[in-house]
FITILUM-602158 format. One record per residue (C-alpha): residue in three letters; x, y, z. Coordinates in steps of 0.05 Angstrom, whole numbers, padded with zeros to 5 digits, always signed. Example, Ala and Ser with C-alpha at 12.3 -4.5 7.8 and 13.67 -1.06 7.14 Angstrom:
// FITILUM-602158
ALA+00246-00090+00156/SER+00273-00021+00143/
***
This chain:
// FITILUM-602158
MET-00950-01631-00255/SER-00912-01582-00198/THR-00843-01572-00215/THR-00825-01555-00137/GLY-00751-01584-00126/ILE-00730-01602-00203/LEU-00664-01568-00207/LEU-00649-01592-00283/LEU-00685-01633-00344/ALA-00649-01656-00391/GLU-00670-01688-00464/VAL-00643-01720-00523/THR-00674-01705-00586/THR-00702-01752-00643/ASN-00732-01734-00703/SER-00804-01730-00685/THR-00785-01684-00620/ARG-00737-01634-00644/ARG-00768-01576-00655/GLU-00814-01588-00595/ASP-00747-01595-00550/LEU-00714-01535-00580/ASP-00768-01486-00609/ARG-00764-01428-00558/ASP-00815-01379-00595/ASP-00876-01432-00593/PRO-00907-01430-00529/ALA-00929-01506-00520/ALA-00855-01519-00544/LYS-00814-01546-00485/PRO-00773-01496-00470/ARG-00825-01439-00466/GLN-00863-01491-00416/TYR-00800-01508-00368/ALA-00785-01429-00368/ALA-00857-01411-00349/GLY-00854-01479-00295/GLY-00786-01451-00262/ILE-00744-01497-00288/PRO-00679-01469-00271/LEU-00636-01509-00319/TYR-00655-01547-00380/LEU-00605-01588-00426/VAL-00613-01616-00488/VAL-00575-01652-00535/ASP-00584-01646-00601/ARG-00562-01720-00636/ARG-00574-01674-00710/LYS-00525-01620-00699/ALA-00475-01664-00649/GLU-00482-01597-00598/VAL-00508-01593-00530/LEU-00554-01532-00504/LEU-00556-01506-00440/PHE-00619-01461-00435/ARG-00625-01432-00368/ASP-00631-01359-00329/ALA-00707-01347-00351/THR-00745-01283-00351/ASN-00821-01268-00350/GLY-00824-01345-00369/VAL-00773-01341-00427/TYR-00701-01371-00442/PRO-00655-01329-00469/GLU-00615-01358-00527/PRO-00576-01422-00496/ALA-00511-01439-00488/VAL-00491-01483-00552/PHE-00432-01532-00531/ARG-00401-01584-00588/VAL-00412-01654-00565/GLY-00344-01667-00533/GLU-00336-01611-00504/PRO-00349-01601-00421/VAL-00412-01562-00412/TRP-00412-01522-00346/LEU-00468-01529-00304/PRO-00472-01468-00266/LYS-00495-01474-00187/PRO-00512-01507-00154/PHE-00480-01564-00188/SER-00420-01516-00205/ALA-00391-01575-00250/ALA-00374-01589-00311/TRP-00413-01649-00350/PRO-00366-01692-00397/THR-00395-01699-00465/GLU-00333-01741-00496/PHE-00363-01798-00475/MET-00431-01780-00525/LYS-00391-01783-00590/ASP-00393-01858-00599/LEU-00467-01850-00583/LEU-00500-01807-00641/
***
């Protein structure tokens, strides 16, 4: 699968996919795969913790620790978006 042109991937965890969506140490998990594939931004809504995690700035195919936001706080998306993404609406959905 080509990742050319993909600027951001977003996911919402479920009980069955939470580990795969968040594990930075497992080479088969999504953060490592997306970082290695050159995806600049990977945003994950962690339903269990009511948090939004923003993975960015991968180096050598690995994202550093993600920025963590509580659901309800705006998430600042860097360039090319340069915009705040409101998450207040999620409070009633989680």
